C-alpha positions, 0 to 999 in steps of 0.5 A: 749388055742389058741393064735390068732394074726392079724395085717394089713400092710399099705403102701402109699395107705392105708391098703395093707395086712392082716396077721393072726397068731395062735399056732399049739398045741392041748391038750387033758390033761396034758400028751396029746398034738399035736403040728402040728395042723391047726387052720386057714384056707383060702377057695380056690377061696374066701376071707374067712378066718376062725380061730378056738379057744377053743376046736377045735378038731371037728371043725378042722376035719370038716374044713379040710374036707371043705377046700379040 
């Protein structure tokens, strides 16, 4: 399961920032897990933010290739 939390910062002019947070654990079964996974990607030079949820192993590998 992936935890994904988003919130918006507001100042006197209105919405001024967006924060996105996720966990970093990948689990392949009861005894197989990795606690340093990346599930949020920001593409350089764009305003695109991609967040992965569910079975993210394949998608995470593909996103790492696109973000470099």
